[in-house]
Backbone bond lengths (Angstrom), bond angles and torsions (degrees), N, CA, C in turn:
res aa  C-N    CA-C-N  psi(-1)  N-CA   C-N-CA  omega(-1)  CA-C   N-CA-C  phi
1 M - - - 1.466 - - 1.523 109.88 -
2 K 1.329 115.86 141.44 1.452 120.94 178.84 1.525 109.93 -102.02
3 G 1.328 116.07 154.55 1.453 121.54 -178.36 1.514 111.58 -116.14
4 I 1.329 116.21 142.64 1.461 121.76 -179.44 1.526 108.76 -132.71
5 V 1.326 116.06 124.90 1.459 122.17 175.52 1.524 107.74 -105.57
6 L 1.326 116.80 120.95 1.462 121.47 179.44 1.525 109.09 -93.97
7 A 1.321 116.09 111.91 1.471 121.59 -171.62 1.520 111.61 -132.38
8 G 1.328 116.12 42.68 1.455 120.36 177.35 1.520 110.97 -99.11
9 G 1.313 115.81 -148.49 1.460 120.69 177.99 1.518 113.03 84.33
10 T 1.320 115.23 162.19 1.468 120.71 -178.54 1.514 112.91 -91.59
11 G 1.333 118.00 -17.05 1.458 120.13 -177.92 1.513 112.02 63.71
12 S 1.332 116.95 37.15 1.466 120.89 -173.90 1.524 112.69 -61.46
13 R 1.334 117.99 -29.60 1.460 120.25 -179.63 1.526 112.37 -71.81
14 L 1.333 116.19 -12.13 1.464 120.56 179.36 1.532 112.15 -109.49
15 F 1.321 116.92 15.14 1.456 120.59 176.60 1.541 109.47 -66.97
16 P 1.344 121.73 138.77 1.461 128.65 9.74 1.526 115.41 -90.76
17 L 1.346 119.02 5.49 1.462 119.18 178.55 1.521 111.47 -58.22
18 T 1.328 115.72 -32.64 1.466 120.52 -175.87 1.527 112.68 -97.16
19 K 1.311 117.43 12.24 1.462 120.20 179.35 1.525 111.48 -66.67
20 I 1.339 116.40 -30.41 1.462 119.75 -176.51 1.529 113.09 -123.51
21 T 1.323 117.54 8.04 1.459 119.16 178.64 1.518 109.98 -154.28
22 N 1.314 116.41 161.56 1.453 122.37 175.46 1.529 109.36 -74.08
23 K 1.329 116.29 141.07 1.470 121.37 -179.58 1.524 111.94 -51.17
24 H 1.308 117.40 -39.92 1.461 121.75 -172.81 1.530 113.30 -75.15
25 L 1.339 115.94 -2.19 1.462 120.31 175.12 1.528 111.96 -101.24
26 L 1.337 116.88 -2.45 1.462 120.18 176.42 1.530 110.11 -68.37
27 P 1.319 117.60 153.45 1.465 119.67 -177.89 1.523 112.93 -78.10
28 I 1.307 114.83 138.57 1.456 123.32 166.43 1.526 105.81 -115.93
29 Y 1.303 116.19 104.12 1.455 123.80 -172.81 1.524 110.08 55.53
30 D 1.340 119.79 -102.61 1.456 120.19 -172.34 1.525 114.50 -111.38
31 K 1.360 117.19 11.95 1.461 119.57 -179.21 1.521 110.29 -144.02
32 P 1.324 117.80 155.01 1.459 119.49 173.61 1.530 110.49 -61.86
33 M 1.325 116.49 146.68 1.453 122.10 -175.77 1.530 112.77 -51.58
34 V 1.326 117.83 -42.55 1.464 120.79 -173.79 1.523 112.53 -65.55
35 Y 1.332 117.65 -19.53 1.462 120.02 178.50 1.533 111.57 -60.68
36 Y 1.311 116.38 -35.56 1.465 120.10 -172.00 1.528 112.86 -68.97
37 P 1.336 120.32 -48.29 1.461 118.21 176.86 1.523 113.23 -65.57
38 I 1.325 117.06 -33.60 1.472 118.54 176.15 1.521 109.67 -62.00
39 Q 1.334 116.48 -46.00 1.460 119.98 -179.44 1.520 111.24 -64.13
40 T 1.328 117.48 -33.96 1.465 120.86 176.82 1.523 110.52 -59.88
41 L 1.321 116.96 -43.26 1.466 120.49 178.77 1.531 110.95 -67.63
42 V 1.320 116.64 -44.24 1.464 120.50 -179.59 1.526 110.68 -61.55
43 D 1.333 116.76 -42.80 1.461 120.66 179.59 1.528 112.01 -65.10
44 A 1.327 116.46 -21.96 1.469 120.78 177.77 1.520 111.96 -86.89
45 G 1.335 116.46 2.58 1.460 120.47 178.08 1.505 114.38 90.60
46 I 1.326 117.46 10.67 1.473 121.69 -179.27 1.525 108.65 -94.01
47 R 1.319 116.63 125.58 1.460 121.43 -175.12 1.530 113.39 -117.64
48 D 1.314 118.09 -14.46 1.461 122.29 179.72 1.524 107.20 -103.42
49 I 1.343 116.46 103.35 1.460 121.61 -167.07 1.524 110.77 -128.59
50 M 1.342 115.73 141.44 1.464 122.20 174.13 1.527 109.55 -120.74
51 I 1.328 115.92 139.94 1.454 123.22 172.43 1.523 107.49 -103.89
52 V 1.330 117.08 122.44 1.465 121.33 174.54 1.519 107.73 -104.72
53 T 1.335 116.45 120.64 1.457 120.38 -179.47 1.519 109.18 -139.43
54 G 1.318 116.61 -172.97 1.456 120.78 -178.30 1.513 110.15 -170.14
55 G 1.324 115.92 -173.85 1.452 120.61 177.81 1.514 113.64 80.42
56 R 1.333 114.63 -172.52 1.468 121.03 -174.01 1.519 113.37 -72.28
57 N 1.318 117.35 -19.63 1.463 120.22 -172.63 1.522 113.28 -105.67
58 A 1.325 116.79 17.26 1.464 120.08 -176.63 1.525 111.89 -58.82
59 G 1.320 117.68 -37.00 1.456 120.54 -179.12 1.516 113.48 -64.31
60 D 1.333 116.66 -21.23 1.465 119.65 179.76 1.530 111.91 -65.76
61 F 1.332 116.91 -28.29 1.470 119.71 178.28 1.525 110.46 -64.43
62 L 1.328 116.73 -41.55 1.463 120.13 178.81 1.518 110.45 -64.75
63 R 1.343 116.52 -42.19 1.467 119.44 179.23 1.525 111.27 -64.98
64 L 1.314 116.77 -35.80 1.463 120.58 -178.64 1.525 112.17 -77.47
65 L 1.325 116.88 -47.69 1.468 121.62 -168.60 1.514 113.96 -96.76
66 G 1.329 116.97 -25.89 1.461 119.54 -176.91 1.514 111.40 54.23
67 N 1.304 116.68 -131.32 1.466 122.18 178.67 1.524 112.77 -96.01
68 G 1.326 117.23 12.69 1.458 120.06 175.16 1.507 114.64 83.58
69 K 1.333 117.25 20.55 1.463 121.07 -177.55 1.521 111.68 -57.55
70 E 1.336 116.81 -36.82 1.465 120.89 -177.88 1.527 111.93 -62.68
71 F 1.340 116.73 -22.30 1.466 121.83 -179.93 1.529 112.19 -100.92
72 G 1.332 116.08 8.63 1.453 120.04 -178.78 1.513 113.52 78.00
73 L 1.343 116.72 18.67 1.456 120.92 -179.08 1.527 110.90 -95.95
74 A 1.310 116.20 150.21 1.457 121.00 175.49 1.515 111.28 -85.97
75 H 1.342 116.35 -21.82 1.465 119.58 -174.38 1.518 110.05 -160.87
76 L 1.331 116.36 144.55 1.462 122.57 170.46 1.520 108.33 -121.82
77 N 1.319 116.66 141.89 1.452 121.94 177.62 1.522 109.46 -103.55
78 Y 1.330 116.55 151.83 1.452 121.74 -179.55 1.520 110.41 -133.16
79 A 1.343 115.83 144.97 1.459 121.66 173.43 1.519 107.73 -137.72
80 Y 1.341 115.59 152.24 1.461 121.43 -175.90 1.522 109.95 -114.48
81 Q 1.336 116.28 127.52 1.457 122.28 176.44 1.524 109.20 -99.42
82 E 1.302 116.05 121.07 1.460 120.06 177.25 1.524 109.27 -86.70
83 G 1.314 116.58 130.31 1.455 120.37 177.45 1.512 112.66 77.87
84 E 1.342 114.67 -167.22 1.460 122.44 -176.95 1.519 108.96 -124.09
85 G 1.315 117.12 83.26 1.461 120.79 -174.50 1.511 114.91 -103.27
86 G 1.330 117.37 4.15 1.454 120.11 179.30 1.518 113.07 99.51
87 I 1.332 115.21 171.10 1.462 121.93 -176.10 1.520 111.25 -63.48
88 A 1.333 117.43 -45.41 1.461 119.84 -178.45 1.526 111.05 -64.00
89 E 1.321 116.89 -37.69 1.463 120.05 178.61 1.524 110.66 -66.60
90 A 1.338 116.10 -37.13 1.464 119.91 176.31 1.521 110.42 -63.81
91 L 1.318 116.54 -42.43 1.457 120.34 179.34 1.519 111.37 -62.18
92 A 1.322 116.95 -33.68 1.468 120.30 -179.58 1.528 112.21 -59.52
93 Q 1.332 117.22 -24.82 1.467 120.33 179.71 1.530 111.69 -66.33
94 A 1.320 117.20 -16.13 1.465 121.11 -174.87 1.526 112.80 -98.70
95 E 1.320 118.12 8.84 1.468 119.63 -175.81 1.529 111.97 -60.10
96 H 1.320 117.24 -45.34 1.470 119.55 -179.85 1.523 110.77 -63.11
97 F 1.330 116.42 -39.91 1.466 121.09 178.52 1.522 110.89 -63.15
98 A 1.314 117.61 -42.66 1.467 121.40 -178.11 1.513 111.57 -62.56
99 D 1.316 116.79 -39.06 1.460 122.01 172.91 1.528 112.71 52.94
100 G 1.341 115.68 41.71 1.457 119.85 175.62 1.513 115.53 81.00
101 Q 1.319 118.02 -0.62 1.459 121.74 -179.25 1.538 110.58 -91.21
102 P 1.332 117.83 159.53 1.473 120.17 174.31 1.519 110.11 -66.18
103 I 1.318 115.96 149.84 1.464 120.87 -177.06 1.529 111.00 -130.46
104 C 1.317 114.45 151.11 1.461 122.19 171.19 1.520 106.45 -116.22
105 V 1.320 116.64 119.59 1.458 123.36 -175.69 1.523 109.22 -109.36
106 I 1.326 116.40 135.36 1.464 120.36 177.40 1.517 108.98 -136.07
107 L 1.317 116.17 134.10 1.456 120.53 176.68 1.519 109.53 -70.29
108 G 1.318 115.79 140.06 1.453 120.79 -172.41 1.500 115.72 -68.03
109 D 1.342 117.43 -11.33 1.465 119.22 178.70 1.523 112.14 -107.97
110 N 1.337 116.73 16.82 1.470 120.66 179.50 1.521 110.25 -98.35
111 L 1.324 116.15 128.64 1.460 122.34 178.02 1.518 108.69 -123.60
112 I 1.324 116.06 140.35 1.456 120.86 179.99 1.522 110.08 -132.16
113 E 1.313 114.78 158.45 1.461 120.72 177.58 1.518 111.41 -88.42
114 G 1.312 116.97 -39.15 1.452 121.86 -173.01 1.517 113.33 -92.13
115 S 1.319 115.26 -153.93 1.458 122.60 -178.08 1.525 109.91 -121.81
116 I 1.331 115.49 145.35 1.459 119.83 175.13 1.529 111.47 -98.68
117 R 1.326 116.89 5.30 1.463 119.66 -177.00 1.534 112.63 -55.13
118 P 1.356 120.31 -45.80 1.469 118.70 178.96 1.526 112.91 -57.76
119 A 1.334 117.00 -41.35 1.462 120.40 179.28 1.525 111.13 -66.83
120 V 1.323 116.70 -39.76 1.459 120.77 177.79 1.526 110.47 -62.33
121 E 1.325 116.53 -42.77 1.470 120.14 178.91 1.524 111.37 -65.99
122 D 1.329 116.57 -38.36 1.464 119.81 177.44 1.526 110.60 -64.37
123 F 1.325 116.42 -40.00 1.461 119.02 179.94 1.524 111.18 -69.08
124 A 1.327 116.93 -36.94 1.466 119.92 177.69 1.523 110.28 -60.76
125 A 1.330 116.62 -37.84 1.462 120.64 177.86 1.529 111.52 -72.68
126 Q 1.326 115.82 -26.35 1.467 121.91 -178.96 1.532 111.91 -68.21
127 R 1.325 116.65 -36.11 1.468 125.25 173.17 1.523 115.33 75.68
128 E 1.312 119.61 -30.07 1.462 120.59 179.92 1.517 109.83 -148.62
129 G 1.331 116.01 169.89 1.457 120.07 -178.85 1.518 111.96 84.79
130 A 1.320 116.16 -148.99 1.461 121.86 -176.42 1.520 110.00 -142.95
131 R 1.313 115.23 159.97 1.472 122.01 174.66 1.521 107.58 -142.91
132 I 1.326 115.86 135.02 1.457 120.75 176.16 1.519 109.31 -122.24
133 L 1.320 115.90 162.55 1.454 121.06 177.97 1.513 109.61 -108.92
134 L 1.333 115.62 131.88 1.452 122.59 -178.38 1.519 110.45 -111.07
135 K 1.334 115.08 150.64 1.455 120.64 177.43 1.524 109.19 -139.23
136 E 1.340 116.65 129.67 1.455 120.28 176.04 1.522 109.68 -71.32
137 V 1.323 115.95 128.70 1.460 121.12 -176.80 1.530 109.71 -134.99
138 P 1.328 117.45 156.42 1.469 119.77 179.64 1.522 113.34 -81.92
139 D 1.343 117.44 -14.87 1.468 121.89 -175.06 1.523 110.29 -125.51
140 A 1.318 116.51 54.79 1.470 121.94 -172.86 1.526 113.06 -57.83
141 A 1.321 118.33 -27.78 1.464 121.22 -176.82 1.524 112.56 -61.94
142 R 1.329 118.08 -13.99 1.472 121.55 178.63 1.523 112.33 -80.82
143 F 1.330 117.12 -9.56 1.460 120.46 -169.74 1.526 111.56 -127.89
144 G 1.330 115.28 179.68 1.445 119.75 164.30 1.516 107.77 -73.64
145 V 1.321 117.27 133.02 1.466 121.30 -172.79 1.526 110.01 -118.76
146 A 1.333 115.76 131.55 1.460 121.65 -179.14 1.519 110.97 -89.74
147 E 1.320 116.39 129.87 1.455 121.89 170.09 1.527 107.29 -92.34
148 I 1.326 116.69 121.08 1.460 121.91 -172.04 1.523 110.36 -115.32
149 E 1.315 115.07 133.59 1.461 121.50 172.45 1.518 108.10 -126.15
150 G 1.319 116.09 110.29 1.460 119.80 -177.09 1.511 111.18 65.75
151 D 1.325 116.03 -120.10 1.466 120.43 -178.57 1.521 112.14 -107.63
152 R 1.333 116.88 23.91 1.455 118.77 179.39 1.524 111.74 -137.90
153 I 1.313 115.48 153.58 1.454 122.57 175.05 1.525 107.64 -91.65
154 V 1.325 116.79 129.55 1.458 119.74 -179.45 1.523 112.15 -102.33
155 S 1.331 117.57 -18.04 1.462 120.19 175.91 1.516 109.79 -169.05
156 I 1.323 115.21 160.49 1.461 122.10 171.78 1.517 106.97 -128.99
157 E 1.321 115.84 128.46 1.462 121.26 -179.92 1.518 108.61 -117.05
158 E 1.326 116.28 131.39 1.453 121.34 -176.48 1.524 110.57 -84.56
159 K 1.338 116.23 122.09 1.466 123.78 176.41 1.540 112.20 45.54
160 P 1.310 118.09 58.42 1.469 120.43 -177.69 1.527 112.42 -74.13
161 R 1.327 115.89 147.63 1.461 119.36 176.43 1.525 110.34 -68.32
162 E 1.328 115.36 -36.81 1.465 120.48 178.96 1.535 108.28 -124.38
163 P 1.328 117.66 89.66 1.473 121.10 -176.73 1.520 112.08 -59.45
164 K 1.331 116.10 141.34 1.462 121.52 179.53 1.524 112.42 -87.29
165 S 1.315 116.79 -2.46 1.467 122.01 173.38 1.515 108.10 -160.27
166 K 1.331 115.96 177.99 1.464 121.43 175.75 1.526 111.21 -98.84
167 Y 1.342 116.54 10.94 1.460 119.73 -173.25 1.519 111.81 -100.39
168 A 1.324 114.80 111.18 1.456 121.60 177.21 1.521 110.13 -84.01
169 V 1.319 115.36 146.03 1.458 121.24 173.38 1.523 107.39 -84.03
170 T 1.308 116.98 113.94 1.459 120.49 179.08 1.531 109.41 -73.06
171 G 1.315 115.90 168.22 1.461 120.07 -178.44 1.512 112.92 -84.48
172 I 1.330 116.70 44.40 1.469 122.36 178.55 1.521 107.18 -131.21
173 Y 1.333 116.38 119.12 1.459 121.81 -173.59 1.527 109.73 -134.00
174 M 1.326 116.07 143.74 1.462 121.73 175.92 1.519 108.73 -124.03
175 Y 1.339 115.56 130.39 1.457 120.56 -173.26 1.526 112.01 -135.04
176 D 1.337 114.45 151.70 1.459 119.06 168.64 1.526 108.42 -86.06
177 A 1.335 116.24 -175.43 1.467 120.57 -172.90 1.520 113.61 -68.41
178 T 1.337 118.30 -16.51 1.466 119.68 -178.38 1.522 112.67 -73.48
179 V 1.325 118.11 -6.42 1.462 120.17 -178.52 1.523 111.00 -59.23
180 F 1.322 117.42 -35.12 1.461 119.45 -176.33 1.526 111.62 -73.81
181 E 1.318 116.96 -32.10 1.460 119.80 172.25 1.528 110.22 -63.81
182 K 1.315 116.52 -41.88 1.460 120.87 -179.80 1.526 110.67 -64.05
183 I 1.322 117.21 -39.44 1.465 120.30 178.58 1.523 110.45 -63.10
184 R 1.321 116.92 -41.02 1.465 119.73 179.95 1.528 112.42 -63.91
185 E 1.310 116.93 -24.30 1.470 121.11 -178.94 1.530 112.97 -88.54
186 L 1.327 117.45 -5.02 1.465 120.77 -177.14 1.521 112.00 -73.78
187 A 1.321 115.05 149.19 1.462 121.88 168.69 1.518 107.57 -105.85
188 P 1.320 117.98 145.77 1.473 119.98 178.43 1.522 111.57 -59.14
189 S 1.310 115.32 144.94 1.467 121.41 177.80 1.525 109.86 -77.72
190 G 1.320 115.77 -176.66 1.462 120.83 176.25 1.517 112.39 -60.14
191 R 1.320 117.03 -22.65 1.467 121.41 177.36 1.519 112.06 -84.09
192 G 1.353 115.97 -3.07 1.457 120.12 -178.19 1.517 113.25 78.54
193 E 1.341 116.86 20.55 1.456 121.76 -176.98 1.521 111.00 -121.19
194 L 1.326 115.70 159.60 1.465 121.55 172.56 1.523 106.93 -90.41
195 E 1.315 116.48 116.42 1.462 121.73 -168.85 1.526 111.84 -93.08
196 I 1.325 116.03 135.54 1.461 120.69 177.91 1.528 110.79 -68.11
197 T 1.335 117.69 -27.02 1.468 120.36 176.01 1.524 110.61 -61.74
198 D 1.333 117.35 -36.64 1.466 120.56 178.19 1.529 111.04 -67.09
199 V 1.327 116.17 -35.94 1.470 120.20 175.43 1.532 109.75 -62.40
200 N 1.325 115.95 -47.77 1.467 120.03 -178.88 1.525 111.87 -62.96
201 N 1.323 116.62 -39.58 1.465 119.25 179.12 1.530 111.60 -68.34
202 A 1.325 117.63 -27.63 1.460 120.20 175.43 1.530 110.26 -64.83
203 Y 1.332 116.91 -41.45 1.465 120.54 175.80 1.531 110.45 -65.35
204 I 1.322 116.59 -38.81 1.468 119.88 179.56 1.523 110.43 -62.05
205 R 1.321 117.19 -42.94 1.469 120.31 179.50 1.525 111.84 -61.98
206 E 1.319 116.39 -29.89 1.465 120.87 177.86 1.526 112.44 -81.20
207 G 1.330 117.22 -6.78 1.458 120.39 -174.47 1.509 112.70 71.27
208 A 1.341 116.21 26.81 1.463 121.06 -172.66 1.528 112.70 -115.47
209 M 1.330 117.64 15.07 1.458 121.11 -179.00 1.532 110.99 -104.02
210 T 1.322 116.50 128.02 1.456 122.32 173.47 1.535 107.95 -119.75
211 F 1.323 115.97 174.21 1.457 117.68 -178.26 1.517 110.97 -151.76
212 S 1.331 114.35 160.16 1.461 123.01 172.23 1.518 107.34 -131.50
213 Y 1.327 116.01 155.85 1.455 120.65 174.48 1.525 108.95 -93.77
214 L 1.314 115.90 135.16 1.456 121.60 -178.87 1.514 110.00 -84.97
215 E 1.323 116.22 127.73 1.464 121.59 178.77 1.527 110.17 -87.49
216 G 1.337 115.81 151.04 1.459 120.18 177.99 1.522 111.43 78.51
217 W 1.326 116.42 -176.09 1.463 119.31 -178.62 1.518 111.43 -77.65
218 W 1.311 113.80 157.81 1.465 122.59 176.40 1.517 108.15 -144.68
219 T 1.315 117.20 139.56 1.460 121.12 174.90 1.514 109.77 -152.53
220 D 1.327 115.29 153.90 1.447 118.58 165.95 1.529 106.39 -94.55
221 A 1.313 116.85 -176.91 1.467 119.47 -179.57 1.524 109.00 -142.70
222 G 1.328 115.97 43.42 1.453 120.62 -172.89 1.511 115.30 -97.95
223 T 1.328 117.54 -3.29 1.463 122.00 176.62 1.523 108.45 -128.28
224 F 1.328 115.97 167.40 1.464 118.35 178.74 1.528 111.04 -59.85
225 E 1.324 115.83 -39.97 1.467 120.01 -178.98 1.524 111.36 -65.98
226 S 1.336 116.63 -46.59 1.464 118.79 -177.79 1.523 111.78 -74.54
227 L 1.337 117.59 -27.70 1.467 120.44 175.00 1.525 109.81 -63.35
228 L 1.322 116.52 -44.75 1.467 120.88 177.53 1.520 110.50 -65.61
229 R 1.333 116.22 -43.51 1.465 120.06 -179.45 1.529 110.44 -60.60
230 A 1.325 116.92 -43.41 1.461 120.60 -180.00 1.528 110.68 -60.39
231 S 1.333 117.00 -44.83 1.467 120.35 179.50 1.523 111.15 -62.60
232 N 1.319 117.02 -41.24 1.463 120.26 179.85 1.527 111.62 -66.76
233 L 1.334 117.11 -40.41 1.464 120.39 178.64 1.522 111.25 -63.54
234 V 1.335 116.29 -44.14 1.461 119.74 179.36 1.522 110.28 -66.12
235 A 1.343 117.12 -40.74 1.465 120.47 179.52 1.518 110.98 -59.86
236 R 1.326 116.71 -44.95 1.467 119.51 179.42 1.520 111.27 -64.38
237 A 1.331 116.38 -38.68 1.462 119.71 178.57 1.523 111.12 -64.53
238 R 1.344 116.95 -41.87 1.461 120.75 178.41 1.528 110.66 -63.13
239 Q 1.320 115.69 -44.39 1.468 120.01 -177.06 1.520 111.56 -67.52
240 A 1.332 116.85 -26.40 1.462 120.30 -179.51 1.521 112.28 -80.22
241 Q 1.312 117.85 -21.17 1.459 120.77 -174.80 1.520 114.51 -61.10
242 P 1.344 120.45 -45.79 1.472 118.75 -179.96 1.507 112.60 -60.49
243 A 1.351 117.64 -41.02 1.466 120.56 179.72 1.520 110.68 -63.38
244 E 1.336 116.66 -39.91 1.464 120.07 178.90 1.520 110.61 -65.92
245 A 1.331 115.46 -38.34 1.463 118.88 -179.10 1.523 110.61 -65.59
246 V 1.349 115.66 -39.84 1.452 119.51 178.74 1.528 110.42 -65.28
247 A 1.336 115.51 -40.53 1.468 119.98 -178.12 1.522 111.59 -61.55
248 R 1.343 116.24 -32.13 1.464 119.29 179.31 1.528 110.92 -72.74
């Protein structure tokens, strides 16, 4: 399975911090934000990874990450997204890289406490379709929300006024090769973007969407509040590690 980190966008909600740099290069505690999703993929056993970025600061990713040696990688791939076409449009830049293989996609501002390895292994056994990770949250209306019946998702609604569940769709998605066909069939949303929620709902209509629940905390880092929250969560996790090591 190949991994794709989507790290484009203007980061307008974090202006003026993002006036001179890409949002995903801002610090989260002691590391640049983009380090965390890369490490999530590496910890899941994924070694063939592409970074999709854009804007004026795209070259900074190469200067920062190089070939991924710091993550134990032999090579990192890069793709450039022109303009602001949405998450699905950014993912479309990775079609040649995917080369017909299953992919695990993670948004560059998503940080998690646990591991996605079990979900990745389940998807590898699944062989086709898609799998997303869900997390129960107290403020589901801020996210894409999954409507669940039994062991299946029947719909995903983006930022609903009245959520049909407490389960947010995290920014971690696994797709088979048909994802790129689905993206080509999308129409732009009211925001003028190709929405990843529309991609997921296309899989749901086919009966090809599965899901896993994400263990531990999860946050994005796209606002001042969530940027601070992410740093605090990582700081607490770092500070807890020595005590846990001693306890073992």
